[in-house]
Structures are given as structure tokens and as C-alpha cells.
N, C-alpha and C positions, 0 to 999 in steps of 0.2 A: 522726449527731449525735443525742443521746438526746430524747426527747420533752419539751418545755416549752410547751406551748400555743402551738405553732408555726402559727399560722394565716394570718401575714402573708407575702405574695408579690409583692414590688413591683420596678418597674423604676426604675433611676435617672433615666430620661428622663422619669418622672412628676413628678419634682422639679426639672427644668430642665435636667439634664446634656444637652449636645449634642456628639456626635462630630464630630470633624474641626475643632473650632474652635481659633483660635489662642490663645485664653485659657485659664486653668486653670479646670477644673471641680470643683475641690475643695470649694467651698460645697454645691452640689445633690448631690453624691456622698455627703458627710458626713451631710448632712440624711436622706437616705433609709437610712442605717445607723442614725441615731439615732431616727428614727420606728419603724423596724421593732424595735429593742430596747425602746423605749417601750410598743410593743404586745404585748410578751411573747416576742418573737423570730421568726424566720422566715427568709425567703430575700430577699436584695437581689441583683438581677440587673443584670449589665453586658452590654449587647446587643453585636452585631457593630459594629466600628467602633473607631477610635482616640479615646480619652479622655485628655488631659493632666490631670495632678494634682500637687499639692503632697501633703504628708503627711496620712494618713487614719488615723483611729483605729476600730480594730474593737470590737465591743461583745458582751457574753455572749449566747450563744443565738441569734447570728446568722451565717448562711452567706452568704459574698460569693461569688456564683456568675457567673464569667466564660463567657459563651456561647462557641461556635465561633466564632473571628474577632474576639473582642473583645480590646483592648488596652488596658490601664491603662498609660499611659506616664508616669512621673515627670518632674518638671520638671528642668531642666538648671541650676537655681539652687539651692544647698543652703539658702539662707534661706528657701525656700518649704516647707521641712519641719517648721518650727514651734518649734525648739528652738536656734536660732542656730548652725546647723552642728555639733551635738553628736554624740559617738559613738553614742548610743541612737537617732538619728533613724532613721526607716524609711519607705519607701513607704506601708506598712501597719504600725501599731504597736498594741500591746495590753499592757495591764499590770493584773494582779490579775482575771482573765477566767476562765470556765467556759464549755466546750461551745462553741467557736468552729470555725469551717470556711472554708477558701478551696478553691473546688472550680470544676470546669468545664474545657472543653478552651481557654480562652483563655489569654492572656499578660500576666504582669507585667514590664514593660520598665523596668529603672533607668535607662536613657538614659546610663551611665556618667559619672553628676553628679558632678562634681569639687568637692572642698572644699580649698582651698589650706593651710587649718590642719589637715586631718586628716592620719592616719596616713601616712608615707611622701610626705607633701605633696600628695596627690590623693585618698585614698579619701573617699566622700561616704557618704551614708545606705545602711543595708542595705535590701534588698527588703522583708524582713519582720523585725520586732524584737518579742519577746516576752518578758514577764518575770512570773513567779509566775502562770502560766495552767496549767489543768488540764482536759483533754479538747479535745486539738486534731486536726482533721483536715483534712489536704492531699490533695487528689485531682484528678489529671489536668491541672493546669496546667503552664504552661511559663514559666521564668524567663529571661530574657536580659538581658545588659549590666548587671548588678548592680553598682552603685558600691562595694558592699563585700560582705558576706555576703548570700546568696540568704535564708538563714534564720539569724539571731542568736537563740539561745533559751536563757533563764538561769532557773533554779529553778523549772522546770515539770516537768508529768507527764503521762501517758496521751497520748501523741501518736501518730498514725498518717500516715506520707506513704505514699501508693500511685500509681504512674504519674506520678510528678514527674519532670519535666525541667528540667535545669539546663545553660545553655549559657554559656561565657565567665565573665567576671567574676571573684570571688574565691571564697572557701569556699562549699561546697554547703549543708551543714547545720553549723553551729556551734553545739554544745550545751555549756552549763555547769551542773554541779551539778543535772542533770535525771535523770528517771528514767521506766521503762516507756515507752519508745520502739520504734515497728515502721517499718521501712523497707522498702517491698516493691514490686518490680518498677520500680524506678525508674533514671533513666538520667541520670549525671553526667559532664558534659564541662566541666570547669572550668580556670580559669587558674591557682587556687590549691588547697588541699586539698579533697577531695570531702565528707569526714566529719571533723569535727575538733572540739576541745573537751576539758575536763577536769572531773573530780570527777563522774562520771555512773554510773548503775547500770542494769543491767538492758535492754540495747539488743539488738534483732534487726533484722539487715540480709539480706534474701533477694530472690534473683532479681534482682539489681541489676547494672548495667554502669557501672565506674568508670575514667574517663580524665581525667588532668590533667597539668599541667607542674609539678606539686609532688607530693603524697602522696595516696594513696587514702584512708588513715586517719592522721591525726595525733591521737592519741587516748588518753585514760585513761578506763577503765571498769571497775566490777566486774560481771561477768556480760555477756559480749558472744558473741554468736552470729552469725557470717557464713557464710552457706550459699549455693550455687549461684550464685556471682558471677562475673563475669568483670572482670579488670584488666588494662587495656593501655596501652601507650604507643607512640610519643611522643604529649604532650598536643596535642589539636586547637587548644586556644586557648593563645595565647602567656601565659606569665607576666609580668604586665605591669610588674612591677620590673625582672626581669633580662633579658627578652626570651627567656629559655630556652624549649623544648619537651619536653626529657627527662622523664619521670616517674620521681621520685626515689625513692619507696617505695612498696609497697602499704601496709605498716603501719609506724608508727614511734611510739613511747612520747612523750607529752606531758604534762608535769607540772611547769610553771613556777613556780619560787619567787615571780617577781614578781607571780603571781596568787594568793599565799595557800597555794600547795601546799607542806606542809612536814612532815616527819615520817618514821618507819620503817614506819607501816602502808601497805600497798600500795595503790597507786592503781588499779592494773589485775589483775585475777585473773579466774579461770574463763572464759577466752577459749577458744572453739573456732571455728577456720576451716575448713570442711569443702566438699567437692566445688566447688573453685573453681579458674580458670586464671588465671595471671598471665604476661602476654606482653610482652616488651620492657620491662620495668620494671628500673631499675638495680639495687633491692634488694627483697628479700621481707619481712624483717623487721629493724627496728633498734631497739636499746636500749643506751644509754651511760650508766649512773647517775653515772659519775665525772666525764665529760668532755661529755657530749652537751648541747647547748644546748637548754633547755626540758625537760630530761629528769630534772634532779635534786632536784625537790621532794619526791615520794615514789615508791618503787619499784614493781617488777612482780613478781608471785608466777607464777601457772600460765598456760602458753599452750599450747595444743594445735593443730596442723596435721593434718588427715586427709583424704586423698584429693585432694592438692594437686598440680597440675601447673604447673612455673616453666620457662619458656624465655626465653632471650635476657638473663640476668640479667648484672650486671658484679660485685657483691658480695652475693651472696644473702642470708645471715644473719650479723648481726654483734651480739654481746651483750656488755656487760661489767655484770655485776649488782651489787647493793649490797653493801656490806661483810658484811651479816648472812647472805649467801648464800641469799636467799628464792627466787631465780628457778629456775622448773622449764620445761625445754621438752619437749614431746612431739611427736614427729613419726610418722605411721603413714600407710603407703601414699603416699608422697611422691616425685615426681621432679623434680630440679632439674637445669638445664642451662645453663651459660655462654653469653653472645653470643660469637658466632664471633671477634670483634674483642677480647673482654675478656683482661686479663691472666690468666696462671696466678695464681689465688689459692685460699685455702680457700672452699669453698661454705658451710660452716657454721664460724664462729669464735665460740667462745664462752668467757667466763671468770668467775670469781667466781660460780659457780651452785650451786645445791643438787643439781639431778636432771637429767640429759639421756637422753631415753628415744628410741631410733630402731627403727622396726619397718618393715622392708620398705620401705627408703629407698634410692634410685637416685641417686648423685651423678655427673654428668658433667663432669669435671674436663679440665684441659688437660695432656696428658702425664703424667709421674710426679710432679708436684707435689702435696703433701698436700691432699686436699679436705676432711678434718676437721680441725680445730685447737681442741684443748681446753686450758685452763688453770684451776687452781685450783677444782676442782670437788670434790663431795662423793660423788656416785653417777652412774654410767653405765649403761645397759643398751642395748645394740646388738645387734639381732637382724635376720639378713638384710640388711646393710647392704652394698651391693655398687656396682661400677661398670657402666657401661652395657652392657657384655657380659657380664655376671654373675660377673665375677671380683672379687677382693678390692681394697679401696680403701687409698690411701695415706693414714695419719693422722699427726698430730704431737700426741701427748698428754703432757701435764707436770703435775705435781702434782695430779693427780686421785686422791681417796684411796681409792675403792674402783671396781673395774670388774667388772661381772657379766657 
């Protein structure tokens, strides 16, 4: 957090908060946050113990610091979050703020708070809801039992998440129309998508672990780098709607028309996924502009995978680009292997594309079934694409206008 006359360092117990009490501690905790902000900013400490609370409002230039062993546990009643069980409710809320932080080795516990009028008939408040905030720091905390997204962030910028742990619940970080985010050394084991959202710019995700019973990334972003990450399934936390545990995709395009995504300008471009492993995940990358649910608002342009190992997949890469043929896929030093029980399918199936470039790619298929299926493309460049023993691959290429 940047310096801003931060001389205040207070404990919530100084304002009457008491751990282990049956009643909610919302009032004294909020008073501590407000007083700290009025004094010019600083640190509000939550000490060891369990503090039950309704919804709390963050303030600019204030760090909420959860000491080791501290638990902020949300109420089980969605009416205690201040907005009549509204979608934008959160255990922690912030709007139009700058330089805020949630840090320390403590825990935010969403208590799986149910809202009978919520999405899917049960989703309650997010653990953290932020809108129009700049300068966000999240460090070392753990989030458990989030009743909706662990972080729902809209129209915000300059955020850093470091050593964040998310267990169960729904989406880990769901960002909309936000930019300049860094997600470093985090560990997501979620019931829904690990990282999700649309209309974002300039995200970096590095040295993270992603495990889910849905998707690693259900995302659109211009300028995304994902490096040194491990994706693995099946999900440790159950998908709370379907009861599934299989991890669907490492990456899937997200551009829903019902959220205002519309037009031919790419919603995702400049993606680089490098030095990653993907284990027992059904699909590596999915993009279907014509038929894919929540993928038809705006298209995808350039995506690159470099130095990526995929094992135990069912349908590794499936792409149907937009009618303007804007999609370009590059794979360099990539090794893809099907699950032993998988059907004999193409490992890379792509249609309506501009460019496909494969360099030093190993495709482990089943038998003599084609492992590469191309339809209606403009350019391909295939260098050192081979089977697991170094031999040639079986391909099914049709209506590709030029092959180099």
C-alpha cells in the first residue's frame, strides 16, 4: 500500500469486538475501519479468534489485517449483509475506493450463506465485492466456504493478489472490465471457475495452482500472461449445482451477450500461456464462437501456448472461430496426451481460423485416428509435429487455403 499518512494501527477489540460471541460483531468492526479511515488511513487488526459479522464496508487507505488464527465468519442470514440479499452483497464491500488491502494469515469464512432468491436458488453474498476501486492488495489470506464468488471485482484497476488461498465455494476471482491485475503464488481449489470474467485487460498470473470442478479460466482479456502454473483435476471441491468433480477446461473463452458483450472486436487477444502443466483436465482450450454458451459476444484473436505439458485429457483443443477468421493459435514445445480411457479423437480440432502454427509439438493419439483436424483456415505452419515415438502424425485437413 502506498504511503498516505498511515499512522493509525488499531485492533477491532479496542472498539468492543469480542471473539467467540454468539452475536454479530459488525458494529465494532465497522467502527474500527471507519475511525482508521477518518484518521487518514492505516491498519485495522483482527486478532486470533472467530468473529461473526454481517457485511462490512472497506475504506480507502485502510488495510484490514487478519492475524494468524483470526477468522472473520460471515452471518448465515443473507439479510445481515445490508442490501436485502442483493447480488452485490459481500462479507467485505468496497466502492469508489483507492489503496485498500486485505492481508495477514487469517481467514475469511463465507459460511455458505444461502439466499433463496439468489442465483440457482441458493447463492448468497460474495466474500469480497469491489467496484471502481484502484490500488488493491490481497496478501496471504485464505477464503473458505464463499457463498458466491470469493472476489467479485468490477471496473477496477491495479490489483495484486499474492499467496491467496481459496477453498471450495464458487469462482475464485471474477473480474469484469478491470485492468492491470497480478495474481502471484496463489492456490485455488474451487467448486466453480478459478479465474473468470469478461472485458479485462493486462492480467498476469504466475506461479499459481489451479484445481476446480469447473474451469481454470473462464475468461476474456486483452493481454493475458499465465506462466509457471499447475492445473490439475479432478476438483477437490464439489461443483455445488451438479455435484461433479471433473475439471472441465484449463481455458475457455467467456464473452456473454447477456452481459453487454457484442461486436466483432476481439475480446481476447495477446494470450501467452507458458511453462505450465495440465493434468487430468478434460480440455486444454475451448472456443466456439458459433455455438458455445457465453462465448458468442465478441471473438478471440491470438493465443500462444509455449512449453506446456498436457496429460490425461479427453478433448484437448476445440476451436470454431468467428466468420471473420480472426483466430490465430500458436503452439511451441507442447506435448499433449489423451487419458487412457478417452475416445479416439483429434487432439487439436480447429475451424474458421486465420493461422495455426505448430512447432515442436508431440501429439499422443489413440491408434491411427487423426490427431489433427483442420477446417476452413487461411494459413498453417507445421514444423516438427510428430507422434510420441517421433513418427508422423495422422491428420485430417480440409479447406485450408495455404499450408507451409
